[in-house]
N, C-alpha and C positions, 0 to 999 in steps of 0.2 A: 504494500500500500504506500501511497505518497501522502505527504502532509504539507500544509502551507507553512512557509518559513520566510521571514524577512531577515536578511543578513545586514549587519551594520559594521562588522569588523572582520578582517581577515588577518590571522596571525600566521606568518609564513616563515619557515625556516630559511636560513641562509646557505651555509656550505652543503653542497650536494643537491639543493633544491632550486635556489636562485643563483648560486655562486659556484663557479668551477675554479678551484685553485690549482688545477693540474695535480702534480705530485708533491706540492709544498708541504702538506701535513705529513706525508710519508717521510720526506727528507728531514723534517724537524723531529719526527719520532725516532728516526735512526740516530740523530745527534743526541737526543735525550737518553736513549738506551745505551749508546756507546759510552756516554759520560759515566754511566753506572757499571761499566764493564760487560755489558751485554752487546756482543758484536754480530754483524751480518755473517751469515754462514753457519751460525750455531743453532741448535735445536731450541734453546731458550729464546733467541731472537725471533725465530719463526713463530713460536707459540705466542710470545708477547705481542708481536705485530698483528697476528690473526685476532687475538683478543681485543686489541685496540681498534681494529677495523670494525669488529662487531659492536663495539661500544660507541660508534659514531652517533652524534646527537646529544651525548651526555657531556657534562663539564669535564675537561681534561684532567683537572685535579682529582676527580673521582676515578677516572680511568687509571691514573698512576697509583692511586691507593689500592686498587685491585691488583695491579701488577706487582707491587712491592709490599712485602709485609711490614717493613719498617716505615713509620710515618715520615721521618726525616728524609729518608731516601726518596720516598714518593714526592715530597715537597721539592727536593732538589731536582728531581727529574722533570717535574712540572715547570719549574723556573727555567731549566735548560730548554725545554720544548718551546715555551713562550718566547724566549729570547731568540732562538733559532728561527721560529716561524715569523716573528716580526721582521727579522733581518731578510728573510727570503721574500716576504711581502714587499718590503721596501725596494728590493732589487728587481723582482720579476712582476709584481702586481698579480692581479687575478682577472678572470673573465666572467661575464655573466653566463649562466646557462642559456643556450639559444632560446630566444623568445621570452625570457623571464621578465625583462624590463617592460616589454610591450604588454605582457599579461598583467603585471602590476598596474600599469596605467589604465588598462581596460577595466580592471576591478574598481579602480578609483572613479573612472567615468561612470561605472554602474552604481556609484553611491556608497561604496564600502570605504571605510577607513582602513589603513594598513599599518601593521606592526611587523617589523622584521626582527626575528629572534635568532639567537646563537648560543652555543655552549662555550664560546670563547670569552676572553676577558674584554672589558670595555675598550681598552687601548687597541687591541687587535680588531675588534669590531669596527671601530672608527677608521682604522687604517684600510680595512676592506671597503667600507662605504666610500671613503675618499678615493681609493684606487679606481672604483667604478664610476665615480661622479654621482653617487646615489645619496649624498647627504640630505637632499631635500625630497627624495622620492617617496619616503614613507612618513606617516604622521608620527611614528614612534619607532625607536629601536631599543631592544632590551637584551641584556645578558644576565647570567645567573646572579651576579653581584647586585643587580638592580632589584631582583625579586626575592632573594633569600636562598632559593634552591633552583637548580637547573632541571631540565627534563631528565627522566620521565615524570617528575613532579609537575603539578599544574600551576606552579607559582607564577611563571612568566606570563601565561595566558591570563590568569586572574589579575595580575598586576596591570596588564594592558587594559583589561575591562575597567578597572578602577581609574587608571590614569586618563582614559579617554571618555569616561563617564558613560559607559555602555549600560543600558538599562537591564538587559537580559542576556545572560551568558549563552542562552540558546540561539542568539542572533550572531554568534561567533562562528566563523569558518576557520579551521586549522588545516594547514597543508605542510607536509614534510616528507622527507625521503627515508626516515628511520622509524623503527618500532618505538623508539623513545618519543618521537614527535607524536605518533599516533596515540600512545598511552597517555601522554600529557593531555591531549585533546579530549580523550574519553574521560579522564579523571576530572578535568575542568568542567565537564558537562556541555561541551561545545555542541552546537546544532548540527554540524557536519565536520567530519574528519576525513581528509583526502590524503592518500599516499601517492607518491610519485616514484617512478622507477629509474631516476637518474643517480641513485646512490648504490649502496652495496646490497640492499635487501631485495628479495624477490617478492612478487605479488602475493604469493601464498603467506609469506611471513607478515606482510603488512596487513593483510586481511585478518589473519589470526590475532594480531594485536588489537584489531578493532576498527580498521579503516572502513568507512562507508563505501568508498570507491577507490580504485587504484588507476591512475592515469600514467601514460608514458612519460610525461614531463609536465612541468609547471605551465608551459605554454598552452596546454589543452584546457586549463582550468576555466578561463572565461567562456569557452564553448560549451563546457559541461554545465555551467550554470544556465538556467533558463533566462530568457530576456527579462529585463527589469529586475536584475539580481539584487539590487540594493534597497532603495527606499520603497519600491513597489513590492507588493506581495508576489512570492514565487513559490513554485512547487519544488520541494527538495525530496528526491526519492530516498527512502530509508535503505538501510544496509541490505544488500542482496538483490535490489531491484534495478540497479544500473550496471550493465555489463562493462567490464574494463575495456578501454580503447586500445586497440592494437596498432 
């Protein structure tokens, strides 16, 4: 069955959903692990890299706490990662996921306000936005330190609801490429949670986490929404009633 829904806010993930940083995070992770004596070509390096990839979408400090038993070691690895990533960002910059900027502008034209969300720190988020020329693209940008906890907790979404004076969390649309994005949307009570396939997660994994629909990329989102997506009433299909786009 379908039900009427008016969307007023879209909370959209950055890395993997709207932003393509190439292999910069992988390079920064290699630096962080190497600084702790975990080097490429070892079983430990392969296992930790695989674990970090699966944790995409969650704050990096939490990722390193899971990788290292010692809190001080995890904190040092996180600092090394952030410094290396910022250096790489300054040197190479990032690119938008194809069609992402146009999709965000289309959502704004439809009457939705936009919050760009990340698991990175504030300085890193600002560097990414500046690299893309996106400083004025969204109504709001949030990172874990702005909200208290990062995804999969709902804090960032709920902080956006409060900051932008949204009356009903059911008017929020959440979009992201990771299971953490999807879980955060479900836990926040968002009216629709959209998974995209431009990250490391497969459609089945995103659906299992609770995605209402899975799209090939962010650029398909405006077409998925019915016309009059924002201030006018729209029909939003419930989970399982909209086929994934191929």
